[in-house]
KEGU-170017 format. One line per 8 residues: number of its first residue (from 1); their letters; for each residue y, z, x of C-alpha. Coordinates in Angstrom, 1 decimal. Example, Ala and Ser with C-alpha at 12.3 -4.5 7.8 and 13.67 -1.06 7.14 Angstrom:
BEGIN
1 = as = -4.5:7.8:12.3 ~ -1.1:7.1:13.7
# end
This chain:
BEGIN
1 = mnpeense = 14.2:223.7:-83.2 ~ 16.0:221.9:-86.0 ~ 19.8:222.2:-85.6 ~ 20.1:223.1:-89.3 ~ 17.6:226.0:-88.9 ~ 19.5:227.2:-85.7 ~ 22.8:227.1:-87.7 ~ 21.3:229.2:-90.5
9 = nnidklaq = 19.9:231.8:-87.9 ~ 23.3:232.1:-86.3 ~ 24.9:232.7:-89.7 ~ 22.3:235.4:-90.5 ~ 22.8:237.0:-87.2 ~ 26.6:237.0:-87.6 ~ 26.2:238.6:-91.0 ~ 24.0:241.4:-89.7
17 = dlyardyk = 26.4:242.1:-86.9 ~ 29.4:242.1:-89.3 ~ 27.9:244.8:-91.5 ~ 26.3:246.8:-88.8 ~ 27.6:250.4:-88.2 ~ 27.6:250.0:-84.3 ~ 29.0:246.5:-84.1 ~ 31.3:245.9:-81.1
25 = nevsprle = 33.3:242.8:-80.6 ~ 32.8:241.7:-77.1 ~ 35.7:239.3:-77.1 ~ 39.2:240.8:-77.4 ~ 41.9:238.3:-78.2 ~ 45.0:238.7:-76.0 ~ 48.5:237.4:-76.5 ~ 50.6:236.9:-73.4
33 = lsqdapav = 54.3:236.2:-73.6 ~ 56.4:234.6:-70.8 ~ 59.1:236.8:-69.3 ~ 61.3:233.8:-68.2 ~ 63.9:232.3:-70.7 ~ 63.9:228.6:-71.0 ~ 66.9:226.5:-69.9 ~ 69.1:225.4:-72.7
41 = erqwkhep = 71.6:222.5:-72.4 ~ 75.2:223.4:-73.4 ~ 76.3:219.8:-74.4 ~ 74.9:216.9:-76.4 ~ 73.4:214.1:-74.4 ~ 74.1:210.5:-75.3 ~ 70.8:208.7:-74.9 ~ 70.4:205.0:-76.1
49 = lpeipkqe = 68.3:204.5:-79.2 ~ 64.8:203.2:-78.7 ~ 64.6:199.5:-79.3 ~ 62.7:198.5:-82.4 ~ 60.2:195.8:-81.8 ~ 60.7:192.7:-84.0 ~ 58.1:192.2:-86.7 ~ 56.5:188.9:-87.2
57 = qktgsisl = 57.5:186.9:-90.3 ~ 54.9:186.7:-93.2 ~ 55.0:183.0:-94.0 ~ 52.2:183.3:-96.5 ~ 54.3:185.3:-99.0 ~ 57.3:183.0:-99.0 ~ 55.1:180.0:-99.7 ~ 53.8:181.7:-102.9
65 = fkrifivs = 57.3:182.1:-104.4 ~ 58.0:178.4:-103.7 ~ 54.9:177.4:-105.6 ~ 55.9:179.5:-108.7 ~ 59.4:178.0:-108.7 ~ 58.1:174.5:-108.5 ~ 55.6:175.1:-111.3 ~ 58.3:176.5:-113.6
73 = vifflasa = 60.6:173.5:-113.0 ~ 57.7:171.1:-113.8 ~ 56.9:173.0:-117.1 ~ 60.6:172.9:-118.2 ~ 60.9:169.2:-117.6 ~ 57.6:168.5:-119.4 ~ 58.8:170.6:-122.4 ~ 62.1:168.8:-122.6
81 = aialivfy = 60.3:165.5:-122.5 ~ 58.0:166.4:-125.3 ~ 60.9:167.6:-127.4 ~ 62.8:164.4:-126.9 ~ 59.7:162.4:-127.9 ~ 59.2:164.4:-131.0 ~ 62.9:164.3:-132.0 ~ 63.1:160.5:-131.7
89 = ggfniist = 59.9:159.9:-133.7 ~ 57.2:159.9:-131.2 ~ 54.8:162.0:-133.4 ~ 54.4:162.5:-137.2 ~ 55.0:166.2:-137.3 ~ 56.3:167.6:-140.7 ~ 57.9:170.9:-141.5 ~ 58.3:172.4:-145.0
97 = nkvemdfv = 61.6:173.8:-143.9 ~ 62.9:170.2:-143.7 ~ 62.0:169.7:-147.4 ~ 65.0:170.9:-149.4 ~ 65.8:171.4:-153.1 ~ 69.4:171.7:-154.3 ~ 70.7:172.1:-157.8 ~ 73.8:170.5:-159.2
105 = gpvsiaag = 74.9:172.0:-162.6 ~ 77.0:174.6:-164.4 ~ 76.7:178.3:-163.6 ~ 77.3:179.3:-167.2 ~ 76.8:177.8:-170.6 ~ 77.1:178.7:-174.3 ~ 73.9:179.6:-176.0 ~ 72.6:176.9:-178.2
113 = eelgfevv = 74.3:174.1:-176.3 ~ 72.5:171.5:-174.2 ~ 72.1:172.4:-170.5 ~ 71.8:169.5:-168.0 ~ 71.4:170.0:-164.3 ~ 70.2:167.9:-161.4 ~ 67.4:168.7:-159.0 ~ 68.0:167.0:-155.6
121 = vknqnttp = 64.9:166.8:-153.3 ~ 65.7:166.0:-149.6 ~ 63.1:164.9:-147.1 ~ 64.4:165.5:-143.6 ~ 61.0:164.8:-142.0 ~ 59.9:161.7:-140.3 ~ 56.9:161.5:-142.6 ~ 57.1:160.4:-146.3
129 = llnaelfi = 56.2:162.8:-149.2 ~ 53.6:161.3:-151.4 ~ 53.0:161.8:-155.2 ~ 55.9:164.2:-155.4 ~ 56.3:166.0:-158.8 ~ 58.6:168.6:-160.2 ~ 57.2:171.4:-162.4 ~ 59.8:173.3:-164.4
137 = dypngtke = 59.2:176.7:-166.1 ~ 61.8:177.7:-168.6 ~ 62.7:181.2:-169.8 ~ 61.4:182.5:-173.2 ~ 63.2:181.0:-176.2 ~ 64.2:177.7:-174.6 ~ 64.2:174.7:-176.9 ~ 63.9:171.0:-176.4
145 = avdlsrdl = 67.2:169.2:-176.1 ~ 66.1:166.4:-178.4 ~ 64.5:168.6:-181.0 ~ 65.6:172.2:-181.4 ~ 62.6:173.0:-183.6 ~ 60.3:172.7:-180.7 ~ 59.8:175.4:-178.0 ~ 60.1:174.3:-174.4
153 = nhsketig = 58.1:176.4:-172.0 ~ 57.1:173.9:-169.3 ~ 57.9:170.3:-168.3 ~ 57.1:167.9:-165.5 ~ 59.1:165.2:-163.8 ~ 57.3:162.6:-161.7 ~ 59.1:161.4:-158.5 ~ 56.5:159.5:-156.5
161 = tilprtsa = 57.1:158.8:-152.9 ~ 60.1:160.2:-151.0 ~ 60.7:158.3:-147.8 ~ 61.7:160.0:-144.5 ~ 65.3:161.1:-144.3 ~ 66.0:160.2:-148.0 ~ 66.4:162.1:-151.2 ~ 65.4:161.9:-154.9
169 = trtirsvl = 67.3:163.2:-157.9 ~ 66.0:164.2:-161.4 ~ 68.0:165.5:-164.4 ~ 66.6:168.4:-166.4 ~ 67.7:169.0:-170.0 ~ 67.1:171.9:-172.3 ~ 68.8:174.3:-174.7 ~ 69.0:178.0:-173.8
177 = fgktqdik = 69.5:180.9:-176.1 ~ 70.3:184.5:-175.4 ~ 72.9:187.3:-175.6 ~ 76.2:187.1:-173.8 ~ 76.0:187.7:-170.1 ~ 72.2:187.2:-170.0 ~ 71.1:185.6:-166.8 ~ 68.4:182.9:-167.3
185 = dikvtlqy = 66.1:181.8:-164.5 ~ 64.7:178.3:-164.5 ~ 61.9:178.0:-162.0 ~ 61.4:174.6:-160.3 ~ 58.3:173.9:-158.2 ~ 58.1:170.8:-156.0 ~ 54.5:169.6:-155.4 ~ 53.7:166.8:-152.9
193 = elqssngi = 51.0:165.4:-150.6 ~ 51.0:164.0:-147.0 ~ 49.3:161.0:-145.4 ~ 45.9:161.8:-143.8 ~ 45.8:165.1:-145.5 ~ 43.8:166.4:-148.5 ~ 46.1:169.4:-149.0 ~ 48.8:169.9:-151.7
201 = fkkekayq = 52.1:171.4:-150.5 ~ 54.5:173.3:-152.7 ~ 58.1:174.5:-152.6 ~ 59.7:176.8:-155.2 ~ 63.3:177.6:-156.1 ~ 65.0:179.1:-159.1 ~ 68.1:177.8:-160.9 ~ 70.2:180.5:-162.5
209 = vaiastpl = 72.6:180.1:-165.3 ~ 74.5:182.7:-167.3 ~ 74.9:182.8:-171.1 ~ 78.7:182.7:-171.6 ~ 78.7:182.9:-175.4 ~ 76.3:183.1:-178.3 ~ 75.8:180.5:-181.0 ~ 76.4:183.1:-183.8
217 = tltiehqp = 78.8:185.8:-184.9 ~ 77.7:188.9:-186.7 ~ 80.2:190.7:-189.0 ~ 79.3:193.9:-190.8 ~ 81.3:195.7:-193.5 ~ 80.6:199.2:-194.9 ~ 82.2:202.5:-195.9 ~ 82.8:204.7:-192.9
225 = eigsgqei = 81.8:207.9:-194.8 ~ 79.7:208.7:-197.8 ~ 78.5:211.8:-199.6 ~ 74.9:212.9:-199.0 ~ 72.6:211.1:-201.4 ~ 75.3:208.6:-202.5 ~ 74.9:204.9:-202.4 ~ 76.3:202.8:-199.5
233 = tfkvdvts = 76.7:199.0:-199.5 ~ 76.4:196.9:-196.3 ~ 77.7:193.4:-196.2 ~ 76.4:191.3:-193.2 ~ 77.8:187.9:-192.4 ~ 76.0:185.6:-190.0 ~ 78.1:182.6:-188.9 ~ 77.1:179.7:-186.7
241 = nssvslkn = 79.3:178.8:-183.7 ~ 76.8:176.1:-182.6 ~ 77.4:172.4:-182.6 ~ 73.8:171.9:-183.7 ~ 71.6:173.2:-186.6 ~ 69.9:176.5:-185.9 ~ 66.4:177.0:-187.4 ~ 64.0:179.8:-188.0
249 = lllvaeyp = 66.5:182.7:-187.5 ~ 65.8:186.3:-188.3 ~ 68.2:189.1:-189.3 ~ 66.4:192.4:-188.6 ~ 67.9:195.8:-189.6 ~ 66.9:199.1:-188.2 ~ 67.7:202.1:-190.5 ~ 68.3:205.7:-189.4
257 = fgfeflrg = 66.4:208.8:-190.6 ~ 67.4:209.8:-194.1 ~ 68.3:206.3:-195.2 ~ 66.5:204.8:-198.2 ~ 66.8:201.0:-198.9 ~ 67.4:200.4:-202.6 ~ 68.0:196.7:-203.2 ~ 69.4:193.6:-201.5
265 = dpaptldt = 71.0:190.3:-202.4 ~ 69.3:188.2:-201.4 ~ 66.2:190.3:-201.3 ~ 64.6:190.9:-197.8 ~ 62.0:188.3:-196.9 ~ 59.7:190.9:-195.5 ~ 59.6:194.7:-196.2 ~ 63.1:196.0:-196.5
273 = tvwrilvl = 64.4:195.1:-193.0 ~ 63.9:191.4:-192.4 ~ 65.8:188.4:-193.7 ~ 64.8:184.9:-192.7 ~ 67.3:182.1:-192.3 ~ 65.4:178.8:-192.4 ~ 68.4:176.6:-191.3 ~ 72.0:177.5:-190.4
281 = qpgekktf = 74.2:174.4:-190.1 ~ 77.1:174.2:-187.7 ~ 80.0:176.4:-189.0 ~ 77.9:177.7:-191.9 ~ 78.0:181.3:-193.0 ~ 75.2:183.3:-194.6 ~ 76.0:186.6:-196.4 ~ 73.4:189.4:-196.8
289 = tfigkaeg = 74.2:192.5:-198.9 ~ 72.0:195.5:-199.3 ~ 72.5:198.9:-200.9 ~ 70.9:202.2:-199.9 ~ 71.3:205.9:-199.9 ~ 71.7:208.2:-196.9 ~ 71.1:211.9:-196.9 ~ 72.0:214.5:-194.4
297 = eegderff = 74.1:217.6:-193.6 ~ 77.8:217.8:-193.5 ~ 79.1:215.8:-190.5 ~ 75.8:214.1:-189.6 ~ 76.2:210.6:-188.1 ~ 73.7:207.9:-189.0 ~ 73.4:204.8:-186.8 ~ 72.3:201.4:-188.0
305 = rfnvgagn = 71.3:198.5:-185.7 ~ 71.3:194.8:-186.6 ~ 69.6:192.1:-184.5 ~ 69.8:188.3:-185.1 ~ 67.9:185.7:-183.2 ~ 65.1:183.1:-183.1 ~ 62.0:184.1:-185.0 ~ 58.5:184.4:-183.5
313 = dvnekqid = 56.0:181.9:-184.8 ~ 53.1:184.4:-184.8 ~ 54.7:187.7:-185.8 ~ 57.0:187.1:-188.7 ~ 58.9:190.4:-188.1 ~ 59.6:189.8:-184.4 ~ 62.6:188.2:-182.8 ~ 61.7:186.1:-179.8
321 = ivyltaae = 65.2:185.7:-178.5 ~ 68.0:188.1:-179.6 ~ 71.3:186.3:-179.9 ~ 73.4:189.2:-181.1 ~ 73.0:193.0:-181.5 ~ 75.4:195.1:-183.5 ~ 75.4:198.9:-184.0 ~ 77.2:200.6:-186.9
329 = siiirrpp = 77.5:204.3:-187.9 ~ 78.5:206.3:-190.9 ~ 79.4:209.9:-191.3 ~ 77.5:212.0:-194.0 ~ 79.7:214.3:-196.1 ~ 78.6:216.8:-198.6 ~ 79.4:215.2:-202.0 ~ 82.0:217.1:-204.0
337 = ialsttin = 79.9:216.6:-207.1 ~ 76.1:216.5:-206.4 ~ 74.0:214.5:-208.9 ~ 70.2:214.5:-209.0 ~ 67.6:213.3:-211.5 ~ 64.0:214.0:-212.2 ~ 61.9:211.3:-214.0 ~ 58.6:212.4:-215.5
345 = eyedrevi = 58.7:215.3:-213.0 ~ 59.2:212.9:-210.1 ~ 62.2:213.1:-207.8 ~ 61.3:209.8:-206.0 ~ 64.0:207.1:-205.9 ~ 61.6:204.7:-207.5 ~ 59.2:205.7:-210.3 ~ 56.4:203.6:-211.8
353 = vepgkliq = 55.6:204.0:-215.5 ~ 53.2:202.3:-217.9 ~ 54.3:200.0:-220.8 ~ 55.3:201.7:-224.0 ~ 55.2:205.2:-222.5 ~ 57.8:207.9:-223.0 ~ 60.0:208.6:-220.0 ~ 61.4:212.2:-219.7
361 = trlelann = 64.6:212.4:-217.6 ~ 66.5:215.4:-216.4 ~ 70.0:215.2:-214.9 ~ 71.5:218.0:-212.8 ~ 75.2:218.3:-211.8 ~ 76.6:220.7:-209.2 ~ 80.1:221.5:-208.0 ~ 80.1:221.6:-204.2
369 = mtsqlvdt = 83.8:222.2:-203.8 ~ 85.6:225.5:-203.2 ~ 87.8:224.9:-206.2 ~ 87.2:224.5:-209.9 ~ 86.5:221.2:-211.6 ~ 88.0:220.8:-215.1 ~ 87.5:218.2:-217.8 ~ 84.4:216.7:-216.2
377 = kvnivlgg = 82.9:213.6:-217.9 ~ 79.5:212.1:-217.3 ~ 78.5:208.5:-218.2 ~ 74.9:207.4:-218.0 ~ 74.3:203.7:-218.3 ~ 70.7:202.5:-219.0 ~ 69.7:199.0:-218.1 ~ 66.8:196.8:-217.3
385 = qaldptsp = 64.9:194.2:-219.3 ~ 61.9:196.6:-219.7 ~ 63.8:199.3:-221.6 ~ 63.3:199.8:-225.3 ~ 67.0:200.0:-226.2 ~ 66.4:201.9:-229.5 ~ 64.2:204.6:-227.8 ~ 66.7:207.0:-226.1
393 = dvgtalyr = 66.8:210.5:-227.6 ~ 70.0:212.2:-226.2 ~ 70.3:215.4:-228.2 ~ 73.9:216.4:-228.7 ~ 75.2:213.6:-226.4 ~ 76.7:210.4:-227.6 ~ 74.5:207.2:-227.2 ~ 76.1:203.8:-227.9
401 = lptrtisl = 73.5:201.0:-228.4 ~ 75.6:198.0:-227.6 ~ 76.5:199.3:-224.1 ~ 73.4:201.4:-223.7 ~ 75.6:204.3:-222.6 ~ 75.1:208.0:-222.9 ~ 78.4:210.0:-222.8 ~ 78.8:213.6:-221.9
409 = dktnlsrl = 82.1:215.6:-222.0 ~ 83.4:219.0:-223.0 ~ 83.1:218.1:-226.7 ~ 79.3:217.8:-226.7 ~ 78.6:219.9:-223.5 ~ 81.1:222.8:-223.4 ~ 80.3:223.8:-219.8 ~ 81.9:220.6:-218.6
417 = arlgpgdt = 85.3:221.9:-219.5 ~ 85.4:224.2:-216.4 ~ 82.9:224.2:-213.5 ~ 83.5:226.9:-210.9 ~ 82.5:226.5:-207.2 ~ 78.7:226.3:-206.9 ~ 78.2:226.0:-210.7 ~ 75.4:223.7:-211.9
425 = idfsfsma = 74.6:222.3:-215.3 ~ 71.6:220.2:-216.5 ~ 71.0:217.7:-219.3 ~ 67.8:216.2:-220.5 ~ 67.0:213.1:-222.5 ~ 64.1:210.7:-223.1 ~ 63.6:207.0:-223.5 ~ 60.7:204.5:-223.5
433 = slppetlt = 59.7:201.2:-222.0 ~ 58.8:198.2:-224.1 ~ 55.2:198.1:-225.6 ~ 52.6:196.1:-223.8 ~ 52.6:193.2:-226.2 ~ 56.4:192.8:-225.8 ~ 56.3:193.4:-222.0 ~ 53.8:190.6:-221.4
441 = airngtit = 56.6:188.0:-221.4 ~ 58.7:190.0:-218.8 ~ 58.1:189.5:-215.1 ~ 58.8:192.4:-212.7 ~ 60.1:194.6:-215.5 ~ 62.5:197.4:-214.6 ~ 64.6:200.2:-216.2 ~ 67.7:201.4:-214.4
449 = isveavgt = 69.7:204.6:-214.7 ~ 73.3:204.7:-213.3 ~ 75.2:207.9:-213.5 ~ 78.9:208.5:-212.9 ~ 80.6:211.9:-213.0 ~ 84.4:212.3:-212.9 ~ 86.4:215.6:-212.8 ~ 89.7:217.0:-211.7
457 = svdtgqti = 90.2:219.5:-208.9 ~ 92.3:222.5:-210.0 ~ 93.6:223.1:-206.5 ~ 94.8:219.6:-205.6 ~ 94.9:217.8:-209.0 ~ 92.8:215.1:-207.4 ~ 90.3:213.1:-209.4 ~ 86.8:213.6:-208.0
465 = rstmsrli = 84.2:211.0:-208.6 ~ 80.5:210.8:-207.8 ~ 77.8:208.3:-208.6 ~ 74.1:207.8:-208.3 ~ 71.3:205.4:-209.6 ~ 67.6:205.4:-210.1 ~ 65.1:202.6:-210.6 ~ 62.0:202.7:-212.8
473 = kvqpqvsl = 59.4:199.9:-212.4 ~ 57.1:199.2:-215.3 ~ 53.6:198.4:-214.3 ~ 52.2:195.6:-216.5 ~ 48.6:195.8:-217.7 ~ 45.9:193.9:-215.8 ~ 42.6:193.3:-217.5 ~ 39.0:192.7:-216.3
481 = ssrlvysi = 36.6:191.1:-218.7 ~ 32.9:192.0:-218.1 ~ 30.0:190.4:-220.1 ~ 26.2:190.1:-220.0 ~ 24.7:186.9:-221.6 ~ 21.4:185.1:-221.9 ~ 21.8:181.9:-223.8 ~ 25.1:180.7:-222.4
489 = gpfkntgv = 26.7:180.5:-218.9 ~ 26.0:178.3:-215.9 ~ 22.4:179.4:-215.3 ~ 19.2:179.0:-217.3 ~ 17.7:182.4:-217.9 ~ 14.0:183.2:-218.4 ~ 11.9:186.0:-220.0 ~ 12.0:187.5:-223.4
497 = vppkaetv = 14.8:189.0:-225.5 ~ 14.7:191.8:-226.3 ~ 13.2:192.7:-222.9 ~ 9.6:193.8:-222.7 ~ 8.3:196.6:-220.6 ~ 6.9:195.6:-217.2 ~ 8.1:192.0:-217.9 ~ 11.0:190.3:-216.0
505 = ttytvmwa = 14.0:188.9:-218.0 ~ 16.9:187.3:-216.3 ~ 20.5:187.6:-217.4 ~ 23.9:186.2:-216.4 ~ 26.8:188.5:-215.6 ~ 30.3:187.0:-216.2 ~ 33.5:188.6:-214.9 ~ 37.0:187.3:-215.6
513 = inqssnai = 40.5:188.4:-214.4 ~ 43.4:187.8:-216.7 ~ 46.8:186.9:-215.4 ~ 49.6:189.5:-215.3 ~ 53.4:189.2:-215.6 ~ 53.5:190.3:-212.0 ~ 51.8:188.7:-209.0 ~ 48.6:190.5:-207.9
521 = tngevrai = 47.2:190.5:-204.4 ~ 44.1:191.7:-202.6 ~ 42.0:191.9:-205.7 ~ 38.4:193.0:-205.5 ~ 35.7:193.8:-208.1 ~ 32.7:196.0:-207.2 ~ 29.6:197.0:-209.1 ~ 26.2:198.6:-208.5
529 = lpsyvewl = 22.9:197.2:-209.6 ~ 20.3:199.9:-210.6 ~ 17.0:200.0:-208.7 ~ 15.2:198.2:-211.4 ~ 17.6:195.2:-211.3 ~ 17.2:192.4:-208.7 ~ 20.0:190.2:-207.3 ~ 18.9:186.6:-207.5
537 = gatspaae = 21.6:185.1:-205.3 ~ 22.8:182.5:-207.8 ~ 26.6:182.4:-208.2 ~ 29.2:180.2:-209.9 ~ 31.6:178.7:-209.0 ~ 30.5:178.2:-205.4 ~ 34.0:178.5:-204.1 ~ 34.4:182.1:-205.2
545 = nitwnpdr = 33.8:184.8:-202.7 ~ 31.0:186.9:-204.2 ~ 28.4:188.7:-202.0 ~ 25.6:191.2:-202.4 ~ 25.1:194.3:-200.1 ~ 21.3:195.0:-200.1 ~ 21.8:198.5:-198.5 ~ 23.7:199.7:-201.6
553 = nevvwrvg = 22.5:197.1:-204.1 ~ 26.2:196.4:-204.6 ~ 27.9:193.2:-205.8 ~ 31.4:192.5:-204.4 ~ 33.7:189.8:-205.7 ~ 36.8:189.3:-203.5 ~ 39.2:187.9:-206.1 ~ 42.1:187.6:-203.6
561 = dipagtvg = 45.6:186.8:-204.9 ~ 46.6:185.9:-208.5 ~ 50.1:184.6:-209.1 ~ 52.2:185.8:-212.0 ~ 51.6:183.8:-215.2 ~ 51.0:183.8:-218.9 ~ 49.5:187.2:-219.8 ~ 46.1:186.9:-221.5
569 = rvakevaf = 45.2:183.7:-219.8 ~ 42.1:183.8:-217.6 ~ 43.2:183.4:-214.0 ~ 39.8:183.6:-212.3 ~ 36.2:183.8:-213.5 ~ 32.8:184.2:-211.8 ~ 29.2:184.4:-212.8 ~ 26.0:185.6:-211.1
577 = qiafkpsf = 22.4:185.9:-212.1 ~ 20.2:189.1:-212.1 ~ 16.6:189.9:-213.0 ~ 15.7:193.0:-215.1 ~ 12.1:194.5:-215.2 ~ 12.1:197.5:-217.6 ~ 9.5:200.3:-217.1 ~ 7.3:201.9:-219.7
585 = sqirtqpa = 9.6:204.9:-219.8 ~ 12.5:202.7:-220.9 ~ 10.9:201.5:-224.1 ~ 13.2:201.8:-227.1 ~ 16.3:202.3:-224.9 ~ 19.1:200.0:-223.9 ~ 19.2:200.5:-220.1 ~ 22.3:199.7:-218.0
593 = vvqnityr = 21.8:196.7:-215.7 ~ 25.3:196.7:-214.1 ~ 27.1:200.0:-213.3 ~ 30.3:201.4:-211.8 ~ 32.3:198.2:-212.4 ~ 35.7:198.6:-210.8 ~ 38.6:196.3:-210.2 ~ 41.2:197.2:-207.5
601 = atdtftkk = 44.3:195.1:-206.6 ~ 48.0:195.6:-205.6 ~ 51.0:194.7:-207.7 ~ 53.4:192.8:-205.4 ~ 56.4:194.1:-207.3 ~ 55.6:197.8:-207.8 ~ 53.5:198.0:-204.6 ~ 51.2:200.1:-206.6
609 = vitisvlp = 47.4:199.9:-206.2 ~ 45.9:199.1:-209.7 ~ 42.5:200.4:-210.4 ~ 40.6:199.4:-213.6 ~ 37.1:200.7:-214.5 ~ 35.1:199.1:-217.3 ~ 32.0:200.2:-219.2 ~ 28.6:199.5:-217.7
617 = lstllpad = 26.7:196.4:-219.0 ~ 23.5:197.2:-220.8 ~ 20.8:195.0:-222.3 ~ 22.9:194.8:-225.5 ~ 24.3:191.3:-225.7 ~ 27.4:191.5:-228.0 ~ 29.0:188.6:-226.1 ~ 26.1:186.3:-226.6
625 = pkyqtldg = 26.4:184.3:-229.8 ~ 22.7:183.8:-230.2 ~ 21.5:187.5:-230.2 ~ 22.1:190.6:-232.3 ~ 22.7:194.1:-231.2 ~ 19.1:195.3:-231.7 ~ 18.0:192.6:-229.3 ~ 18.9:194.9:-226.5
633 = lvrp = 16.2:197.5:-227.2 ~ 13.3:197.4:-224.7 ~ 10.0:196.8:-226.6 ~ 6.5:197.8:-225.6
# end
């Protein structure tokens, strides 16, 4: 029998016996204990320790440590030998760490003065540096030392070969600008090559220099406090501290909210905020004065900022390098006597009127104090070359022609004798500008109104004074001449005159712009051709910018700018040719061939957009010397 099967049978049998009800264990385990006590020694016995047998030495392990030690010593000696060979020039191994750049120069300099510093390149390697060059990047606003009018952004210095363990020196010169305490970084890049290498190696380092002083001083004078709506005068002095001429400088003013620029001497170069200084010689001073008005509540503080520096070549309003910045403030006070004027129903500081027109003016005066004003007097001075001096109508007031002064006091306006707190009075008068034929000889014609009110405070006995002024600009007339001709002009026309139905006749349209006493800019003439009129594309002179838009059948002449000149003289003229084919329904009529003729331009003095519309051109030819009026009727 298989032992495994026998084992399984024995287990099954044992299991049956274990769970049987009548199972009897035939083997009874029995534990027998000895009745005799063992003998125990009463004292420790001293027995010799067993002798430990000596182990045999493992010679193989000790030999391995010796081998490791010997290899380490050999590696150390070999490394030392290689280091000595390299150190004393055995191999051409180069390190960029052994290429050094040092700077020798000042740590600070006055702006506008020449800066010179040395760049020292040291080659501590055993291999020469080939084709070495220095590339220098300068901070914004740097100028050439030999010509301050030229910007200096980058430069290059050629060195060539730098032999092993030698150095090369180059001197860099420039002129820096900036504000006091500005730190300027000049970036220097060394570029070189090595023998048996196609690579280009670089090393960079920055030379820093501080601006110790500026080439300019900026002095500003003004009143510390003004009444709301009253005029304030700023005087700005720009003085050169530089030893060389400074060119292309800008003075830029930043005005606060509530401030209105009125006029300047000299006038700003651009807008109302920018003055250009072409050249400022060493020690020279330029003075700029401007007048404006500031409005606000009692106690308001208004801040003004002024910057002066080198101008930008692209943006004429932008300063490239700011040399100086100054901030000034004024305090707004409520004026003791408030003055205001309305001109032709406008309260604007500047009003534009037409030549020869009546100008209605209303003056209002108010006592803002807590005390009474007595014996108040008002003087109104009229000025400007465009005023008709004989035109003022002042009612009961007194007008003196030699001084062009309107006087008001208690004798002609009784309420001026005593004005209580918060009381107001008003006074109206009229005047006129010169007629167009007289104004043609006046360029940039203006009328000015200056008002001064003086009274005495009852409480303090102090004289109280308040002033104001207004400016009126007179817009000169600009004319557009529009003609239709057949027998004259730069083109040969064809067809019959008068025109015949269903037959083509060509005409020449001639436009001319007359000069104004003011300069005109961005001029443009536009007109529409009816559907029965064809654009032929012939224009004269060829230099004039005249185009046709087929989508709208519109002719556009971009006139451009016209300088001020003799009024009535033709400044620009253009001609173009059209073809007209009348229909049967247009017989015995005079159809329009050019419609909606409009000229738009901007007066550089008044800043006003001028718009002129002229009558349409029909087949009538009043400007053609060869034809009569009836020649414009379409015939069958």
